[in-house]
C-alpha positions as CSV (number, residue, x, y, z in Angstrom):
1,X,109.2,117.9,77.1
2,X,106.9,119.4,74.5
3,X,108.5,120.7,71.4
4,X,106.4,123.9,71.4
5,X,107.6,124.7,74.9
6,X,111.2,124.5,74.0
7,X,110.7,126.4,70.8
8,X,108.8,129.2,72.5
9,X,111.5,129.2,75.3
10,X,114.3,129.8,72.7
11,X,112.2,132.4,70.8
12,X,112.0,134.5,74.0
13,X,115.4,133.6,75.5
14,X,117.4,134.2,72.3
15,X,115.0,136.1,70.1
16,X,114.2,138.9,72.5
17,X,117.7,139.5,73.7
18,X,118.5,143.2,73.8
19,X,120.9,145.3,76.0
20,X,118.1,147.7,77.0
21,X,115.6,144.9,77.8
22,X,117.8,142.7,80.0
23,X,117.9,145.1,83.1
24,X,114.2,145.5,82.9
25,X,113.6,141.7,82.8
26,X,116.1,141.2,85.7
27,X,114.2,143.8,87.7
28,X,110.8,142.1,87.2
29,X,112.3,138.7,87.8
30,X,114.2,139.4,91.0
31,X,112.9,142.6,92.5
32,X,111.4,140.9,95.6
33,X,114.6,138.9,96.2
34,X,116.4,142.1,97.1
35,X,116.3,143.9,100.5
36,X,115.0,147.2,99.0
37,X,112.3,145.2,97.1
38,X,111.2,143.4,100.2
39,X,111.2,146.5,102.3
40,X,109.1,148.3,99.6
41,X,106.6,145.4,99.5
42,X,106.4,145.4,103.3
43,X,105.8,149.2,103.4
44,X,103.1,148.9,100.7
45,X,101.4,146.1,102.6
46,X,101.5,148.1,105.9
47,X,100.1,151.2,104.0
48,X,97.2,149.0,102.7
49,X,96.5,147.8,106.2
50,X,96.5,151.3,107.6
51,X,94.3,152.6,104.8
52,X,91.4,150.4,105.8
53,X,88.3,149.3,103.9
54,X,88.9,147.1,100.8
55,X,92.6,147.9,100.9
56,X,92.8,146.2,104.3
57,X,90.7,143.3,103.1
58,X,93.1,142.9,100.2
59,X,96.2,143.1,102.5
60,X,94.8,140.6,105.0
61,X,93.8,138.0,102.3
62,X,97.1,138.4,100.5
63,X,99.2,136.7,103.1
64,X,97.4,133.4,103.4
65,X,96.8,133.2,99.7
66,X,100.5,133.8,98.9
67,X,101.6,131.2,101.5
68,X,99.2,128.7,100.0
69,X,100.3,129.5,96.4
70,X,104.0,129.4,97.2
71,X,103.8,126.1,99.2
72,X,101.7,124.5,96.5
73,X,104.3,125.5,93.9
74,X,107.1,124.0,96.1
75,X,105.2,120.7,96.4
76,X,104.5,120.5,92.7
77,X,108.1,121.3,91.8
78,X,109.3,118.4,94.0
79,X,106.6,116.1,92.7
80,X,107.0,116.9,89.0
81,X,110.8,117.1,89.2
82,X,111.3,119.0,86.0
83,X,114.7,120.5,85.4
84,X,115.0,124.2,84.7
85,X,116.0,125.2,81.2
86,X,119.3,126.6,82.6
87,X,120.1,123.1,83.7
88,X,118.5,121.0,81.0
89,X,119.5,123.1,77.9
90,X,122.9,124.3,76.6
91,X,122.3,127.9,77.6
92,X,123.9,130.5,79.9
93,X,121.1,131.8,82.1
94,X,121.3,135.5,82.8
95,X,121.1,135.2,86.6
96,X,123.0,131.9,87.0
97,X,121.8,128.3,87.1
98,X,119.1,127.4,89.6
99,X,118.8,123.7,90.5
100,X,115.4,123.6,92.2
101,X,112.4,122.3,90.2
102,X,111.0,124.3,87.3
103,X,107.3,123.4,87.2
104,X,105.3,125.6,88.0
105,X,106.9,129.1,88.3
106,X,106.3,130.3,91.8
107,X,107.1,133.9,90.7
108,X,104.4,133.8,88.1
109,X,101.9,132.1,90.5
110,X,102.5,134.6,93.3
111,X,102.0,137.6,91.0
112,X,98.9,136.1,89.5
113,X,97.6,135.4,93.0
114,X,98.1,139.1,93.8
115,X,96.0,140.0,90.8
116,X,93.4,137.3,91.7
117,X,93.0,138.7,95.2
118,X,92.7,142.2,93.9
119,X,90.1,141.2,91.4
120,X,88.1,139.3,94.1
121,X,88.2,142.4,96.3
122,X,87.9,145.3,93.8
123,X,86.4,143.7,90.7
124,X,87.4,143.8,87.0
125,X,88.9,147.3,87.3
126,X,91.8,145.7,89.4
127,X,92.2,143.0,86.8
128,X,92.6,145.5,84.0
129,X,94.9,147.7,86.1
130,X,97.2,144.9,87.3
131,X,97.1,142.4,84.5
132,X,100.6,143.4,83.2
133,X,102.3,142.5,86.5
134,X,102.1,138.7,86.3
135,X,102.7,138.9,82.5
136,X,106.0,140.9,83.0
137,X,107.1,138.7,85.8
138,X,106.3,135.4,84.0
139,X,107.9,136.5,80.7
140,X,111.0,137.7,82.6
141,X,111.5,134.2,84.1
142,X,111.6,132.8,80.6
143,X,113.8,135.6,79.4
144,X,116.5,135.1,82.0
145,X,116.5,131.3,81.3
146,X,115.1,129.8,84.5
147,X,111.6,128.7,83.4
148,X,109.9,127.2,80.3
149,X,106.7,129.0,79.0
150,X,104.5,126.1,80.3
151,X,106.0,126.6,83.8
152,X,104.8,130.2,83.7
153,X,101.4,129.3,82.2
154,X,100.8,126.8,85.0
155,X,102.0,129.3,87.6
156,X,99.6,132.0,86.2
157,X,96.7,129.5,86.4
158,X,97.5,128.2,89.8
159,X,98.0,131.7,91.2
160,X,94.8,133.0,89.7
161,X,92.8,130.1,91.0
162,X,94.1,130.6,94.5
163,X,93.9,134.3,94.5
164,X,90.5,134.8,93.1
165,X,89.1,131.5,94.1
166,X,90.0,131.5,97.8
167,X,88.8,135.0,98.4
168,X,85.6,134.6,96.4
169,X,84.8,131.3,98.1
170,X,85.3,132.9,101.5
171,X,83.1,135.8,100.6
172,X,80.4,133.4,99.4
173,X,80.6,131.4,102.6
174,X,80.4,134.6,104.7
175,X,77.5,136.0,102.8
176,X,75.6,132.6,103.1
177,X,76.2,132.4,106.8
178,X,74.9,136.0,107.2
179,X,71.8,135.3,105.2
180,X,71.0,132.0,107.0
181,X,68.9,132.5,110.2
182,X,70.7,131.0,113.2
183,X,69.1,128.1,115.1
184,X,68.7,130.2,118.2
185,X,66.6,132.8,116.4
186,X,64.3,130.2,114.8
187,X,63.6,128.5,118.2
188,X,62.0,131.7,119.6
189,X,58.5,130.2,119.2
190,X,58.4,129.3,122.9
191,X,57.6,126.0,124.7
């Protein structure tokens, strides 16, 4: 493991420890693992569908992008096989030891994918508005002891590439198909 990764991990895990900060970090780390968090996310997603327009486009693209992001993280975790810091280092993780792979952080990747999809749909304004979400989630994963900083960085990059990239590529393909005359309309010259 890289020395800077372990040093940065300890700087956040031990150096930031504060009674008032711990509940906030646990919330950002595990909010969607709870039933109220999942119900809230589902209600927000349904509202975006109902709202229509770009909100509906965002909601519809979000599901396949999150599935793709999460599944890629699972494959990479199994392939890389890196132990989590709560297993590899002599620490007591805040939320208990997790034994699944560490690299990359699926939490960080998923939140970054959300921002990527929002940016592809709404532009830079969405990026500026939502940028803090993946940052808080990613840092919280280091703070509670279940990821190294490089896991989070890789997750952010992967999520952003999927979120922004998939939606932007699809938009480019759709725009190109609309601008290309179909074969049937070009054959109207008659025989």
